N, C-alpha and C positions, 0 to 999 in steps of 0.2 A: 669438716664441711659445712655442717650444721650449728655453728657454734651461734651464740648468742650475738657476738659482734659481727660476725659473716649478713648473720640476717638484720641487723641495724644497719649495716651498710648497703642492704637493697639485695641481698640473696634470696631468691625466691624457692619454693617445689618446683614452679615451671621450669627455672632456668637448670637446677639441680637435674632434674629429669631428661631437659634436653641434653645436658651435658654428659649424663650415662648414655641415651639412647639413639641421640643424633648428632654428636658435636661434628661428626666429621662433615656433614653436608649443609648445617644449620647456620643461619644468618645471624646467629644471636652472639657469636662469637670471632673475635680478630683471629687473624691468621695466628699472634703470637700465643694466643688462649687454646686455640687448635693444637698448636705445638705441646703446649705443657700437657694437653690432656693424651697426647699421643704419647709424650715422655710416660706419663703415668701407666697409660697401660702398658706399655712395654715392659714399664719397670714390672709390672705381676706378671705378665703373661710369657713376654720373649724379651729379657734382657741382652742374652747374648746379641740382638739387633740395633742395640745401642754402641753404634760405632764411631770412628773418628769422622766420617758424613754426617752422622743425625748430628753430635755434637756443634758441626759447623754449622747445621740448620739453624740448631738452637741459639749459637753465638750471631744469626743474623738478626735476633730478636732479643736477645738477654745477655748482659754482662757476666765474665766469668765468676766474681760473687755470685750474682742471679740465679745462675745455673747451678753453683754449688746449694744455695740455700734451697732451690727449687727440688733437686736432686734428695738433698735429705730430707725437705720435709716428705717428699713422695715415700722415699724410701721408709720414713717412718711409721707413717701411715700403711702399708702396706704391710708392713711388718708386725704392728699392733692389731689391725683387723687379722690375721691369719692366726696370730697368736690366740686371740679372743675366739674366731672360729672352732678351735682347738678344744676350747672350756664351754664352747656351747652358751657363750656370753652374748646377751641381748645388749642393744643400747639402753642408759639408765636414763635417758630424757624423751618424753612423749614429742611429737611434732612440735605442740604449743610449747614445749620446752618445759614440764613438771618432771621433777625428779621420781622416776618409780620404781617398784621393785622389780627382780627379774622376774618373776611371776607375773606382774602384770604388763610388764613389757613384752613375753611373750605371747600372751593373750593380745596386745596391741597390734603385733607386727606380723603374727603366725610363725610358722616354722619357716618359711623361706624371706628375707627379706624383699617388702614392695615398695614401689614409691608411695611417698608418703600421700600421695594424692587418691592412691588405689581406694575403692569403694570398702574393701574390707578393714582397713586401716581406719578412713575415716567414723566408719561405724562404730568398730571398738575404741576409737578415742571419745565418741560421742557418749559410749555405754560407761566409761571410765570417768567422765566429768560429771554422769549422774551418780555414780557411786561418791564421788568429793563430794557433791553437792548433798547428798545425804549421810554425810559422816553427823555424828552429834556436835552441836557449838556450832552449824552452818546455818 
């Protein structure tokens, strides 16, 4: 979700947070986007609720190939995030896009992932940037 191409195309941390915290009531998302977010939530937490009626609702906004692509993308993401949690694996990139070690990522993100706009992440990221600036040759 936080890919470089998504950010180049206008994805912001505010929109990510809105999509996580408030998508049902948000004016920031179209009906089709809200349905895709619902699909994602159901895939992760209640896949048994994805039935013919739900697919019919999806079909009001998406073609069959688009539904397949969306389902595969969601399934892949749910799967690899679940797998990474079993490894206690942290994001490899900072909110500003730098590649970092697992130790630095843990320091930045903390024990529980939070919004990149959270004060703890912002402070840790600033400290991380100070460390980069203090490296020899900088």
